[in-house]
CHARMM internal coordinates of N, CA and C (Angstrom, degrees):
IC EDIT
DIST 1 N 1 CA 1.3894
DIST 1 CA 1 C 1.5355
ANGL 1 N 1 CA 1 C 110.74
DIST 1 C 2 N 1.2644
ANGL 1 CA 1 C 2 N 115.07
DIHE 1 N 1 CA 1 C 2 N 146.47
DIST 2 N 2 CA 1.5652
ANGL 1 C 2 N 2 CA 122.29
DIHE 1 CA 1 C 2 N 2 CA -176.63
DIST 2 CA 2 C 1.5791
ANGL 2 N 2 CA 2 C 104.59
DIHE 1 C 2 N 2 CA 2 C -73.77
DIST 2 C 3 N 1.3431
ANGL 2 CA 2 C 3 N 112.98
DIHE 2 N 2 CA 2 C 3 N -171.04
DIST 3 N 3 CA 1.4187
ANGL 2 C 3 N 3 CA 120.97
DIHE 2 CA 2 C 3 N 3 CA -176.33
DIST 3 CA 3 C 1.4926
ANGL 3 N 3 CA 3 C 110.79
DIHE 2 C 3 N 3 CA 3 C -99.18
DIST 3 C 4 N 1.3095
ANGL 3 CA 3 C 4 N 120.29
DIHE 3 N 3 CA 3 C 4 N 34.38
DIST 4 N 4 CA 1.4945
ANGL 3 C 4 N 4 CA 122.06
DIHE 3 CA 3 C 4 N 4 CA 170.50
DIST 4 CA 4 C 1.4403
ANGL 4 N 4 CA 4 C 113.65
DIHE 3 C 4 N 4 CA 4 C -66.60
DIST 4 C 5 N 1.2101
ANGL 4 CA 4 C 5 N 120.99
DIHE 4 N 4 CA 4 C 5 N 165.69
DIST 5 N 5 CA 1.4928
ANGL 4 C 5 N 5 CA 123.36
DIHE 4 CA 4 C 5 N 5 CA 178.16
DIST 5 CA 5 C 1.5182
ANGL 5 N 5 CA 5 C 114.99
DIHE 4 C 5 N 5 CA 5 C -78.11
DIST 5 C 6 N 1.2817
ANGL 5 CA 5 C 6 N 117.78
DIHE 5 N 5 CA 5 C 6 N -7.01
DIST 6 N 6 CA 1.5017
ANGL 5 C 6 N 6 CA 119.47
DIHE 5 CA 5 C 6 N 6 CA -177.35
DIST 6 CA 6 C 1.4936
ANGL 6 N 6 CA 6 C 108.46
DIHE 5 C 6 N 6 CA 6 C -127.65
DIST 6 C 7 N 1.3601
ANGL 6 CA 6 C 7 N 114.72
DIHE 6 N 6 CA 6 C 7 N 128.00
DIST 7 N 7 CA 1.5058
ANGL 6 C 7 N 7 CA 123.96
DIHE 6 CA 6 C 7 N 7 CA 170.42
DIST 7 CA 7 C 1.4598
ANGL 7 N 7 CA 7 C 106.33
DIHE 6 C 7 N 7 CA 7 C -89.77
DIST 7 C 8 N 1.2950
ANGL 7 CA 7 C 8 N 117.39
DIHE 7 N 7 CA 7 C 8 N 155.97
DIST 8 N 8 CA 1.4887
ANGL 7 C 8 N 8 CA 125.19
DIHE 7 CA 7 C 8 N 8 CA 175.06
DIST 8 CA 8 C 1.4625
ANGL 8 N 8 CA 8 C 115.57
DIHE 7 C 8 N 8 CA 8 C -143.13
DIST 8 C 9 N 1.3278
ANGL 8 CA 8 C 9 N 116.67
DIHE 8 N 8 CA 8 C 9 N 166.91
DIST 9 N 9 CA 1.4117
ANGL 8 C 9 N 9 CA 122.95
DIHE 8 CA 8 C 9 N 9 CA 174.91
DIST 9 CA 9 C 1.4726
ANGL 9 N 9 CA 9 C 112.56
DIHE 8 C 9 N 9 CA 9 C -120.98
DIST 9 C 10 N 1.3008
ANGL 9 CA 9 C 10 N 115.97
DIHE 9 N 9 CA 9 C 10 N 28.79
DIST 10 N 10 CA 1.5267
ANGL 9 C 10 N 10 CA 122.70
DIHE 9 CA 9 C 10 N 10 CA -171.77
DIST 10 CA 10 C 1.5936
ANGL 10 N 10 CA 10 C 107.69
DIHE 9 C 10 N 10 CA 10 C -63.61
DIST 10 C 11 N 1.3012
ANGL 10 CA 10 C 11 N 114.36
DIHE 10 N 10 CA 10 C 11 N -48.47
DIST 11 N 11 CA 1.5087
ANGL 10 C 11 N 11 CA 115.21
DIHE 10 CA 10 C 11 N 11 CA -176.46
DIST 11 CA 11 C 1.4772
ANGL 11 N 11 CA 11 C 111.31
DIHE 10 C 11 N 11 CA 11 C -63.75
DIST 11 C 12 N 1.3506
ANGL 11 CA 11 C 12 N 119.36
DIHE 11 N 11 CA 11 C 12 N -41.74
DIST 12 N 12 CA 1.4888
ANGL 11 C 12 N 12 CA 122.81
DIHE 11 CA 11 C 12 N 12 CA 177.48
DIST 12 CA 12 C 1.5238
ANGL 12 N 12 CA 12 C 107.57
DIHE 11 C 12 N 12 CA 12 C -61.22
DIST 12 C 13 N 1.2455
ANGL 12 CA 12 C 13 N 119.20
DIHE 12 N 12 CA 12 C 13 N -45.12
DIST 13 N 13 CA 1.4812
ANGL 12 C 13 N 13 CA 122.97
DIHE 12 CA 12 C 13 N 13 CA -175.65
DIST 13 CA 13 C 1.5048
ANGL 13 N 13 CA 13 C 110.62
DIHE 12 C 13 N 13 CA 13 C -66.73
DIST 13 C 14 N 1.3059
ANGL 13 CA 13 C 14 N 116.14
DIHE 13 N 13 CA 13 C 14 N -36.45
DIST 14 N 14 CA 1.5110
ANGL 13 C 14 N 14 CA 119.30
DIHE 13 CA 13 C 14 N 14 CA 177.14
DIST 14 CA 14 C 1.5466
ANGL 14 N 14 CA 14 C 107.26
DIHE 13 C 14 N 14 CA 14 C -64.40
DIST 14 C 15 N 1.3443
ANGL 14 CA 14 C 15 N 118.49
DIHE 14 N 14 CA 14 C 15 N -46.25
DIST 15 N 15 CA 1.4448
ANGL 14 C 15 N 15 CA 118.88
DIHE 14 CA 14 C 15 N 15 CA 179.19
DIST 15 CA 15 C 1.5414
ANGL 15 N 15 CA 15 C 113.23
DIHE 14 C 15 N 15 CA 15 C -61.71
DIST 15 C 16 N 1.2941
ANGL 15 CA 15 C 16 N 114.63
DIHE 15 N 15 CA 15 C 16 N -40.53
DIST 16 N 16 CA 1.4779
ANGL 15 C 16 N 16 CA 117.57
DIHE 15 CA 15 C 16 N 16 CA 179.63
DIST 16 CA 16 C 1.4903
ANGL 16 N 16 CA 16 C 114.75
DIHE 15 C 16 N 16 CA 16 C -71.32
DIST 16 C 17 N 1.3832
ANGL 16 CA 16 C 17 N 115.63
DIHE 16 N 16 CA 16 C 17 N -17.42
DIST 17 N 17 CA 1.4584
ANGL 16 C 17 N 17 CA 124.10
DIHE 16 CA 16 C 17 N 17 CA 177.77
DIST 17 CA 17 C 1.5032
ANGL 17 N 17 CA 17 C 110.03
DIHE 16 C 17 N 17 CA 17 C -94.17
DIST 17 C 18 N 1.2833
ANGL 17 CA 17 C 18 N 120.07
DIHE 17 N 17 CA 17 C 18 N 52.23
DIST 18 N 18 CA 1.3903
ANGL 17 C 18 N 18 CA 120.34
DIHE 17 CA 17 C 18 N 18 CA 174.80
DIST 18 CA 18 C 1.5493
ANGL 18 N 18 CA 18 C 113.65
DIHE 17 C 18 N 18 CA 18 C 72.50
DIST 18 C 19 N 1.3871
ANGL 18 CA 18 C 19 N 112.33
DIHE 18 N 18 CA 18 C 19 N 26.81
DIST 19 N 19 CA 1.4646
ANGL 18 C 19 N 19 CA 116.37
DIHE 18 CA 18 C 19 N 19 CA 179.68
DIST 19 CA 19 C 1.5382
ANGL 19 N 19 CA 19 C 114.26
DIHE 18 C 19 N 19 CA 19 C 58.64
DIST 19 C 20 N 1.3888
ANGL 19 CA 19 C 20 N 116.71
DIHE 19 N 19 CA 19 C 20 N 37.03
DIST 20 N 20 CA 1.4154
ANGL 19 C 20 N 20 CA 123.31
DIHE 19 CA 19 C 20 N 20 CA 179.32
DIST 20 CA 20 C 1.5126
ANGL 20 N 20 CA 20 C 110.80
DIHE 19 C 20 N 20 CA 20 C -54.04
DIST 20 C 21 N 1.3412
ANGL 20 CA 20 C 21 N 114.69
DIHE 20 N 20 CA 20 C 21 N 137.08
DIST 21 N 21 CA 1.5519
ANGL 20 C 21 N 21 CA 116.19
DIHE 20 CA 20 C 21 N 21 CA 178.97
DIST 21 CA 21 C 1.4603
ANGL 21 N 21 CA 21 C 109.94
DIHE 20 C 21 N 21 CA 21 C -81.85
DIST 21 C 22 N 1.3852
ANGL 21 CA 21 C 22 N 116.45
DIHE 21 N 21 CA 21 C 22 N 164.11
DIST 22 N 22 CA 1.4384
ANGL 21 C 22 N 22 CA 120.93
DIHE 21 CA 21 C 22 N 22 CA 175.14
DIST 22 CA 22 C 1.5857
ANGL 22 N 22 CA 22 C 111.83
DIHE 21 C 22 N 22 CA 22 C -60.36
DIST 22 C 23 N 1.3043
ANGL 22 CA 22 C 23 N 116.85
DIHE 22 N 22 CA 22 C 23 N -35.88
DIST 23 N 23 CA 1.3865
ANGL 22 C 23 N 23 CA 119.33
DIHE 22 CA 22 C 23 N 23 CA 177.55
DIST 23 CA 23 C 1.5459
ANGL 23 N 23 CA 23 C 111.63
DIHE 22 C 23 N 23 CA 23 C -66.06
DIST 23 C 24 N 1.2850
ANGL 23 CA 23 C 24 N 115.72
DIHE 23 N 23 CA 23 C 24 N -40.01
DIST 24 N 24 CA 1.5177
ANGL 23 C 24 N 24 CA 117.57
DIHE 23 CA 23 C 24 N 24 CA 179.85
DIST 24 CA 24 C 1.5684
ANGL 24 N 24 CA 24 C 109.85
DIHE 23 C 24 N 24 CA 24 C -62.46
DIST 24 C 25 N 1.3705
ANGL 24 CA 24 C 25 N 116.08
DIHE 24 N 24 CA 24 C 25 N -46.07
DIST 25 N 25 CA 1.4280
ANGL 24 C 25 N 25 CA 120.01
DIHE 24 CA 24 C 25 N 25 CA 176.92
DIST 25 CA 25 C 1.5638
ANGL 25 N 25 CA 25 C 111.20
DIHE 24 C 25 N 25 CA 25 C -62.08
DIST 25 C 26 N 1.3596
ANGL 25 CA 25 C 26 N 114.56
DIHE 25 N 25 CA 25 C 26 N -41.96
DIST 26 N 26 CA 1.4921
ANGL 25 C 26 N 26 CA 114.82
DIHE 25 CA 25 C 26 N 26 CA 175.43
DIST 26 CA 26 C 1.4986
ANGL 26 N 26 CA 26 C 115.07
DIHE 25 C 26 N 26 CA 26 C -58.00
DIST 26 C 27 N 1.3469
ANGL 26 CA 26 C 27 N 116.44
DIHE 26 N 26 CA 26 C 27 N -41.65
DIST 27 N 27 CA 1.4614
ANGL 26 C 27 N 27 CA 122.79
DIHE 26 CA 26 C 27 N 27 CA 177.18
DIST 27 CA 27 C 1.4709
ANGL 27 N 27 CA 27 C 110.96
DIHE 26 C 27 N 27 CA 27 C -62.18
DIST 27 C 28 N 1.3134
ANGL 27 CA 27 C 28 N 119.83
DIHE 27 N 27 CA 27 C 28 N -38.69
DIST 28 N 28 CA 1.4709
ANGL 27 C 28 N 28 CA 122.20
DIHE 27 CA 27 C 28 N 28 CA -177.16
DIST 28 CA 28 C 1.5713
ANGL 28 N 28 CA 28 C 110.57
DIHE 27 C 28 N 28 CA 28 C -68.18
DIST 28 C 29 N 1.2763
ANGL 28 CA 28 C 29 N 119.95
DIHE 28 N 28 CA 28 C 29 N -31.39
DIST 29 N 29 CA 1.4367
ANGL 28 C 29 N 29 CA 122.30
DIHE 28 CA 28 C 29 N 29 CA -175.12
DIST 29 CA 29 C 1.4796
ANGL 29 N 29 CA 29 C 113.48
DIHE 28 C 29 N 29 CA 29 C -111.63
DIST 29 C 30 N 1.3526
ANGL 29 CA 29 C 30 N 118.82
DIHE 29 N 29 CA 29 C 30 N -2.71
DIST 30 N 30 CA 1.4423
ANGL 29 C 30 N 30 CA 121.44
DIHE 29 CA 29 C 30 N 30 CA 170.82
DIST 30 CA 30 C 1.6033
ANGL 30 N 30 CA 30 C 113.54
DIHE 29 C 30 N 30 CA 30 C 84.25
DIST 30 C 31 N 1.3308
ANGL 30 CA 30 C 31 N 112.79
DIHE 30 N 30 CA 30 C 31 N 36.74
DIST 31 N 31 CA 1.4776
ANGL 30 C 31 N 31 CA 121.03
DIHE 30 CA 30 C 31 N 31 CA 174.99
DIST 31 CA 31 C 1.5477
ANGL 31 N 31 CA 31 C 107.85
DIHE 30 C 31 N 31 CA 31 C -135.89
DIST 31 C 32 N 1.3024
ANGL 31 CA 31 C 32 N 111.12
DIHE 31 N 31 CA 31 C 32 N 169.02
DIST 32 N 32 CA 1.4562
ANGL 31 C 32 N 32 CA 118.75
DIHE 31 CA 31 C 32 N 32 CA -174.88
DIST 32 CA 32 C 1.5398
ANGL 32 N 32 CA 32 C 110.41
DIHE 31 C 32 N 32 CA 32 C -80.59
DIST 32 C 33 N 1.2855
ANGL 32 CA 32 C 33 N 114.87
DIHE 32 N 32 CA 32 C 33 N 162.85
DIST 33 N 33 CA 1.4432
ANGL 32 C 33 N 33 CA 120.33
DIHE 32 CA 32 C 33 N 33 CA 173.62
DIST 33 CA 33 C 1.5372
ANGL 33 N 33 CA 33 C 110.83
DIHE 32 C 33 N 33 CA 33 C -63.09
DIST 33 C 34 N 1.2338
ANGL 33 CA 33 C 34 N 116.13
DIHE 33 N 33 CA 33 C 34 N -36.20
DIST 34 N 34 CA 1.4799
ANGL 33 C 34 N 34 CA 121.44
DIHE 33 CA 33 C 34 N 34 CA 177.05
DIST 34 CA 34 C 1.5098
ANGL 34 N 34 CA 34 C 109.94
DIHE 33 C 34 N 34 CA 34 C -60.72
DIST 34 C 35 N 1.2134
ANGL 34 CA 34 C 35 N 120.13
DIHE 34 N 34 CA 34 C 35 N -40.84
DIST 35 N 35 CA 1.5144
ANGL 34 C 35 N 35 CA 127.43
DIHE 34 CA 34 C 35 N 35 CA 179.47
DIST 35 CA 35 C 1.4861
ANGL 35 N 35 CA 35 C 106.37
DIHE 34 C 35 N 35 CA 35 C -62.67
DIST 35 C 36 N 1.2469
ANGL 35 CA 35 C 36 N 120.69
DIHE 35 N 35 CA 35 C 36 N -49.76
DIST 36 N 36 CA 1.4417
ANGL 35 C 36 N 36 CA 124.70
DIHE 35 CA 35 C 36 N 36 CA 174.74
DIST 36 CA 36 C 1.4832
ANGL 36 N 36 CA 36 C 115.67
DIHE 35 C 36 N 36 CA 36 C -55.79
DIST 36 C 37 N 1.3063
ANGL 36 CA 36 C 37 N 117.42
DIHE 36 N 36 CA 36 C 37 N -42.61
DIST 37 N 37 CA 1.3561
ANGL 36 C 37 N 37 CA 126.09
DIHE 36 CA 36 C 37 N 37 CA 174.67
DIST 37 CA 37 C 1.5493
ANGL 37 N 37 CA 37 C 115.94
DIHE 36 C 37 N 37 CA 37 C -62.29
DIST 37 C 38 N 1.3004
ANGL 37 CA 37 C 38 N 115.29
DIHE 37 N 37 CA 37 C 38 N -39.05
DIST 38 N 38 CA 1.4241
ANGL 37 C 38 N 38 CA 123.76
DIHE 37 CA 37 C 38 N 38 CA 179.41
DIST 38 CA 38 C 1.5922
ANGL 38 N 38 CA 38 C 110.82
DIHE 37 C 38 N 38 CA 38 C -74.73
DIST 38 C 39 N 1.3020
ANGL 38 CA 38 C 39 N 115.55
DIHE 38 N 38 CA 38 C 39 N -36.11
DIST 39 N 39 CA 1.5145
ANGL 38 C 39 N 39 CA 121.45
DIHE 38 CA 38 C 39 N 39 CA 172.54
DIST 39 CA 39 C 1.4794
ANGL 39 N 39 CA 39 C 107.94
DIHE 38 C 39 N 39 CA 39 C -61.71
DIST 39 C 40 N 1.2919
ANGL 39 CA 39 C 40 N 115.62
DIHE 39 N 39 CA 39 C 40 N -51.28
DIST 40 N 40 CA 1.5668
ANGL 39 C 40 N 40 CA 120.34
DIHE 39 CA 39 C 40 N 40 CA -173.17
DIST 40 CA 40 C 1.5833
ANGL 40 N 40 CA 40 C 106.86
DIHE 39 C 40 N 40 CA 40 C -60.01
DIST 40 C 41 N 1.3731
ANGL 40 CA 40 C 41 N 113.95
DIHE 40 N 40 CA 40 C 41 N -39.38
DIST 41 N 41 CA 1.5391
ANGL 40 C 41 N 41 CA 118.88
DIHE 40 CA 40 C 41 N 41 CA -173.90
DIST 41 CA 41 C 1.5452
ANGL 41 N 41 CA 41 C 109.08
DIHE 40 C 41 N 41 CA 41 C -78.52
DIST 41 C 42 N 1.3026
ANGL 41 CA 41 C 42 N 119.48
DIHE 41 N 41 CA 41 C 42 N -8.44
DIST 42 N 42 CA 1.4626
ANGL 41 C 42 N 42 CA 121.35
DIHE 41 CA 41 C 42 N 42 CA -177.26
DIST 42 CA 42 C 1.4869
ANGL 42 N 42 CA 42 C 112.33
DIHE 41 C 42 N 42 CA 42 C 75.71
DIST 42 C 43 N 1.2880
ANGL 42 CA 42 C 43 N 119.29
DIHE 42 N 42 CA 42 C 43 N 18.04
DIST 43 N 43 CA 1.4699
ANGL 42 C 43 N 43 CA 125.03
DIHE 42 CA 42 C 43 N 43 CA 178.82
DIST 43 CA 43 C 1.6146
ANGL 43 N 43 CA 43 C 111.11
DIHE 42 C 43 N 43 CA 43 C -89.63
DIST 43 C 44 N 1.3376
ANGL 43 CA 43 C 44 N 114.08
DIHE 43 N 43 CA 43 C 44 N -12.71
DIST 44 N 44 CA 1.4795
ANGL 43 C 44 N 44 CA 117.15
DIHE 43 CA 43 C 44 N 44 CA -177.93
DIST 44 CA 44 C 1.5109
ANGL 44 N 44 CA 44 C 105.48
DIHE 43 C 44 N 44 CA 44 C -150.34
DIST 44 C 45 N 1.3392
ANGL 44 CA 44 C 45 N 114.29
DIHE 44 N 44 CA 44 C 45 N 136.17
DIST 45 N 45 CA 1.4448
ANGL 44 C 45 N 45 CA 124.39
DIHE 44 CA 44 C 45 N 45 CA 179.46
DIST 45 CA 45 C 1.5016
ANGL 45 N 45 CA 45 C 108.18
DIHE 44 C 45 N 45 CA 45 C -94.60
DIST 45 C 46 N 1.2727
ANGL 45 CA 45 C 46 N 120.55
DIHE 45 N 45 CA 45 C 46 N 118.47
DIST 46 N 46 CA 1.4482
ANGL 45 C 46 N 46 CA 119.09
DIHE 45 CA 45 C 46 N 46 CA 179.84
DIST 46 CA 46 C 1.5738
ANGL 46 N 46 CA 46 C 113.88
DIHE 45 C 46 N 46 CA 46 C -61.25
DIST 46 C 47 N 1.2907
ANGL 46 CA 46 C 47 N 114.19
DIHE 46 N 46 CA 46 C 47 N 157.47
DIST 47 N 47 CA 1.4205
ANGL 46 C 47 N 47 CA 118.62
DIHE 46 CA 46 C 47 N 47 CA 169.18
DIST 47 CA 47 C 1.4723
ANGL 47 N 47 CA 47 C 110.37
DIHE 46 C 47 N 47 CA 47 C -62.41
DIST 47 C 48 N 1.3752
ANGL 47 CA 47 C 48 N 118.53
DIHE 47 N 47 CA 47 C 48 N 163.80
DIST 48 N 48 CA 1.4126
ANGL 47 C 48 N 48 CA 118.66
DIHE 47 CA 47 C 48 N 48 CA 176.05
DIST 48 CA 48 C 1.4865
ANGL 48 N 48 CA 48 C 113.67
DIHE 47 C 48 N 48 CA 48 C -59.69
DIST 48 C 49 N 1.3227
ANGL 48 CA 48 C 49 N 115.41
DIHE 48 N 48 CA 48 C 49 N -42.34
DIST 49 N 49 CA 1.4682
ANGL 48 C 49 N 49 CA 123.27
DIHE 48 CA 48 C 49 N 49 CA -176.95
DIST 49 CA 49 C 1.5936
ANGL 49 N 49 CA 49 C 109.27
DIHE 48 C 49 N 49 CA 49 C -63.53
DIST 49 C 50 N 1.3175
ANGL 49 CA 49 C 50 N 112.99
DIHE 49 N 49 CA 49 C 50 N -42.29
DIST 50 N 50 CA 1.5429
ANGL 49 C 50 N 50 CA 118.61
DIHE 49 CA 49 C 50 N 50 CA 177.29
DIST 50 CA 50 C 1.5148
ANGL 50 N 50 CA 50 C 108.94
DIHE 49 C 50 N 50 CA 50 C -62.58
DIST 50 C 51 N 1.3668
ANGL 50 CA 50 C 51 N 116.95
DIHE 50 N 50 CA 50 C 51 N -47.41
DIST 51 N 51 CA 1.4676
ANGL 50 C 51 N 51 CA 117.94
DIHE 50 CA 50 C 51 N 51 CA -179.03
DIST 51 CA 51 C 1.4899
ANGL 51 N 51 CA 51 C 112.73
DIHE 50 C 51 N 51 CA 51 C -59.85
DIST 51 C 52 N 1.3132
ANGL 51 CA 51 C 52 N 117.33
DIHE 51 N 51 CA 51 C 52 N -42.90
DIST 52 N 52 CA 1.4615
ANGL 51 C 52 N 52 CA 119.76
DIHE 51 CA 51 C 52 N 52 CA 176.11
DIST 52 CA 52 C 1.5576
ANGL 52 N 52 CA 52 C 110.10
DIHE 51 C 52 N 52 CA 52 C -63.63
DIST 52 C 53 N 1.2299
ANGL 52 CA 52 C 53 N 121.40
DIHE 52 N 52 CA 52 C 53 N -43.35
DIST 53 N 53 CA 1.4393
ANGL 52 C 53 N 53 CA 123.81
DIHE 52 CA 52 C 53 N 53 CA 177.63
DIST 53 CA 53 C 1.5770
ANGL 53 N 53 CA 53 C 114.44
DIHE 52 C 53 N 53 CA 53 C -56.25
DIST 53 C 54 N 1.3472
ANGL 53 CA 53 C 54 N 111.31
DIHE 53 N 53 CA 53 C 54 N -45.70
DIST 54 N 54 CA 1.4405
ANGL 53 C 54 N 54 CA 119.02
DIHE 53 CA 53 C 54 N 54 CA 179.56
DIST 54 CA 54 C 1.5409
ANGL 54 N 54 CA 54 C 106.16
DIHE 53 C 54 N 54 CA 54 C -63.19
DIST 54 C 55 N 1.3448
ANGL 54 CA 54 C 55 N 120.28
DIHE 54 N 54 CA 54 C 55 N -51.29
DIST 55 N 55 CA 1.5032
ANGL 54 C 55 N 55 CA 122.21
DIHE 54 CA 54 C 55 N 55 CA -178.51
DIST 55 CA 55 C 1.5704
ANGL 55 N 55 CA 55 C 107.27
DIHE 54 C 55 N 55 CA 55 C -55.89
DIST 55 C 56 N 1.3177
ANGL 55 CA 55 C 56 N 117.91
DIHE 55 N 55 CA 55 C 56 N -43.43
DIST 56 N 56 CA 1.4372
ANGL 55 C 56 N 56 CA 121.09
DIHE 55 CA 55 C 56 N 56 CA -179.67
DIST 56 CA 56 C 1.5466
ANGL 56 N 56 CA 56 C 113.49
DIHE 55 C 56 N 56 CA 56 C -58.78
DIST 56 C 57 N 1.3256
ANGL 56 CA 56 C 57 N 112.86
DIHE 56 N 56 CA 56 C 57 N -44.78
DIST 57 N 57 CA 1.5265
ANGL 56 C 57 N 57 CA 115.20
DIHE 56 CA 56 C 57 N 57 CA 179.69
DIST 57 CA 57 C 1.5342
ANGL 57 N 57 CA 57 C 111.07
DIHE 56 C 57 N 57 CA 57 C -57.25
DIST 57 C 58 N 1.2977
ANGL 57 CA 57 C 58 N 116.80
DIHE 57 N 57 CA 57 C 58 N -34.85
DIST 58 N 58 CA 1.4917
ANGL 57 C 58 N 58 CA 118.60
DIHE 57 CA 57 C 58 N 58 CA -179.94
DIST 58 CA 58 C 1.5044
ANGL 58 N 58 CA 58 C 114.24
DIHE 57 C 58 N 58 CA 58 C -99.27
DIST 58 C 59 N 1.2788
ANGL 58 CA 58 C 59 N 115.02
DIHE 58 N 58 CA 58 C 59 N 11.15
DIST 59 N 59 CA 1.4524
ANGL 58 C 59 N 59 CA 116.51
DIHE 58 CA 58 C 59 N 59 CA 173.60
DIST 59 CA 59 C 1.5163
ANGL 59 N 59 CA 59 C 115.27
DIHE 58 C 59 N 59 CA 59 C 60.23
DIST 59 C 60 N 1.3963
ANGL 59 CA 59 C 60 N 116.33
DIHE 59 N 59 CA 59 C 60 N 35.93
DIST 60 N 60 CA 1.4571
ANGL 59 C 60 N 60 CA 121.46
DIHE 59 CA 59 C 60 N 60 CA -171.50
DIST 60 CA 60 C 1.4952
ANGL 60 N 60 CA 60 C 103.70
DIHE 59 C 60 N 60 CA 60 C -125.20
DIST 60 C 61 N 1.3692
ANGL 60 CA 60 C 61 N 113.83
DIHE 60 N 60 CA 60 C 61 N 157.93
DIST 61 N 61 CA 1.4305
ANGL 60 C 61 N 61 CA 117.67
DIHE 60 CA 60 C 61 N 61 CA 171.67
DIST 61 CA 61 C 1.5662
ANGL 61 N 61 CA 61 C 104.80
DIHE 60 C 61 N 61 CA 61 C -75.92
DIST 61 C 62 N 1.3721
ANGL 61 CA 61 C 62 N 110.92
DIHE 61 N 61 CA 61 C 62 N 153.49
DIST 62 N 62 CA 1.4735
ANGL 61 C 62 N 62 CA 117.78
DIHE 61 CA 61 C 62 N 62 CA 179.28
DIST 62 CA 62 C 1.4844
ANGL 62 N 62 CA 62 C 116.48
DIHE 61 C 62 N 62 CA 62 C -52.00
DIST 62 C 63 N 1.3589
ANGL 62 CA 62 C 63 N 117.06
DIHE 62 N 62 CA 62 C 63 N -36.06
DIST 63 N 63 CA 1.4782
ANGL 62 C 63 N 63 CA 121.99
DIHE 62 CA 62 C 63 N 63 CA -178.57
DIST 63 CA 63 C 1.5763
ANGL 63 N 63 CA 63 C 112.60
DIHE 62 C 63 N 63 CA 63 C -69.82
DIST 63 C 64 N 1.3578
ANGL 63 CA 63 C 64 N 117.42
DIHE 63 N 63 CA 63 C 64 N -19.67
DIST 64 N 64 CA 1.4243
ANGL 63 C 64 N 64 CA 120.73
DIHE 63 CA 63 C 64 N 64 CA 178.67
DIST 64 CA 64 C 1.5268
ANGL 64 N 64 CA 64 C 111.21
DIHE 63 C 64 N 64 CA 64 C -81.89
DIST 64 C 65 N 1.4088
ANGL 64 CA 64 C 65 N 113.37
DIHE 64 N 64 CA 64 C 65 N -19.26
DIST 65 N 65 CA 1.4786
ANGL 64 C 65 N 65 CA 118.88
DIHE 64 CA 64 C 65 N 65 CA -174.92
DIST 65 CA 65 C 1.5072
ANGL 65 N 65 CA 65 C 108.58
DIHE 64 C 65 N 65 CA 65 C -97.34
DIST 65 C 66 N 1.3514
ANGL 65 CA 65 C 66 N 113.97
DIHE 65 N 65 CA 65 C 66 N -43.02
DIST 66 N 66 CA 1.4500
ANGL 65 C 66 N 66 CA 119.35
DIHE 65 CA 65 C 66 N 66 CA -176.06
DIST 66 CA 66 C 1.4655
ANGL 66 N 66 CA 66 C 110.05
DIHE 65 C 66 N 66 CA 66 C -127.71
DIST 66 C 67 N 1.3813
ANGL 66 CA 66 C 67 N 114.99
DIHE 66 N 66 CA 66 C 67 N 136.89
DIST 67 N 67 CA 1.4891
ANGL 66 C 67 N 67 CA 123.55
DIHE 66 CA 66 C 67 N 67 CA -179.97
DIST 67 CA 67 C 1.4755
ANGL 67 N 67 CA 67 C 111.09
DIHE 66 C 67 N 67 CA 67 C -126.63
DIST 67 C 68 N 1.3831
ANGL 67 CA 67 C 68 N 117.36
DIHE 67 N 67 CA 67 C 68 N 131.92
DIST 68 N 68 CA 1.4114
ANGL 67 C 68 N 68 CA 120.73
DIHE 67 CA 67 C 68 N 68 CA 179.36
DIST 68 CA 68 C 1.6172
ANGL 68 N 68 CA 68 C 108.70
DIHE 67 C 68 N 68 CA 68 C -81.71
DIST 68 C 69 N 1.2932
ANGL 68 CA 68 C 69 N 113.72
DIHE 68 N 68 CA 68 C 69 N 130.47
DIST 69 N 69 CA 1.4281
ANGL 68 C 69 N 69 CA 118.83
DIHE 68 CA 68 C 69 N 69 CA -179.48
DIST 69 CA 69 C 1.5263
ANGL 69 N 69 CA 69 C 109.71
DIHE 68 C 69 N 69 CA 69 C -83.60
DIST 69 C 70 N 1.3046
ANGL 69 CA 69 C 70 N 118.27
DIHE 69 N 69 CA 69 C 70 N 126.18
DIST 70 N 70 CA 1.4816
ANGL 69 C 70 N 70 CA 120.71
DIHE 69 CA 69 C 70 N 70 CA -178.34
DIST 70 CA 70 C 1.4400
ANGL 70 N 70 CA 70 C 111.60
DIHE 69 C 70 N 70 CA 70 C -101.73
END
COOR INIT
IC SEED 1 N 1 CA 1 C
IC BUILD
């Protein structure tokens, strides 16, 4: 993961959710595959709305998907 302020479990959750592709997740929440790739790599912090949408797709609380690095 890059040096962004937020860690995430998006890639792991995609794998555990039937090996969902980045494009599939992007379609579910209304962003591009490239946006999902950047979020996973820690190069881009999602908007609050996108973060909640991602968590909802996986049926997880926001804190299980995204963690603030202190």
